[in-house]
N, C-alpha and C positions, 0 to 999 in steps of 0.2 A: 581454472574450473568451476563448474557450475555444482553446488549440490541442492537439487531440486527434487522433486518427487512428483508426480502428476496425479491427483485424485478428480477424478471426473471430468480429466481435461484440464484443469489446473494446474499452471504450475506452482509448485511451496518453494520456497524458499528458507534458511534458514536463519535467525538475526546473526548469526556470529559472519555469514557467507557477504548477507547485506550490508553488514558492516564495512567490510573489508571494499565490497563493491562501488559502495557511498564513496569510500574514503579516495578512490581511483576513477571515479567516475561519475564526472559534475553534471552532466545530461539525465543521471537517474532523477525520477520523479516520484517522492513519494507521499501516497494517496490515506489520509488518514482518512476513514468512512464513520467514527464515531460521530454523536451529534455534538453541535459547537461548546455546549457545558464541558463535556468529558476533554473537549479538544483543549480548552479554556484552560483547564486545570492540571492537563502534564500532557506532552506530544513530543513528537520525535523533531530536532529542529530542523527547519525551512521544508517542513512537510504541509502539502496543502491541505485544508477540512472540507469535505464533499459528504455531507450524512448519507447514509445506506440509501434512506428514504428520497433522493434526490439522483442517483448514480445515475437516471437517466438522461442528467443533465451534461454529463461528464465531456461530453464532446467540447463544452463552450470552457472547459477548464484545461482540458487535453487534447488538443486538438489535431497534433501526429498518433495517428494508430501505429504509428513503430516506434514509437518513445517505450521505453522500459520503465515500468511503473511496479512498484512497489506497493502492494496495498498493507493496510494493517485497521484493528480495531481492538476491541479489549481484550478480547479472549482469543479469537480468531473464525469465530461463527458469521457476523458480518463481512468480514474480509474476504473469505470464500465464497460467500453469496454475491458481490461485490467484482471481484475479480472474474466467478463466472458470465454474469451480466455482461463485462465488458469484452470478454472473449469472444461472446455472442456478438457481440456488439462490432467487433472488428478488430480490436486489439489484440497485437502479434506477442507485445513482450509483456505478459501482464505478471506476477507472480505473487500468491498468496503467501506475507510475510507472518500472519497471524496476530497474535496481539501484544501488544504492548506491555501488558504483564511479562510477559519473557523475554522484553526486551532491555538486559544490562546495562546499557551503553546511556548515555548523557540524551535528558528529555530538558524540555523546558516548559514553562507556563507561561497567559497570557496569549497573545496575538502572535 
């Protein structure tokens, strides 16, 4: 069961639901749209860093527009922006995870 809301056409997923889905589906792509220095400081394990300013190049990083993508940033603003842009680019399964500030699960630092 999915626990998401739609705001402006962008699907939202809670950290708890995202964590549960990530534990059962290895195909989920987790995309961090913060700046590289923020990513290196702390990020969700196995996430990919692509700063919001570079979101127009997301097709190089995630070529499959059918892939399930959970997008996050620090507090949720940049991830909402990126999710909206990705939806307009034809990505079908993009979810705004919000901010890492609301992620109460494992994080790592460095690359």
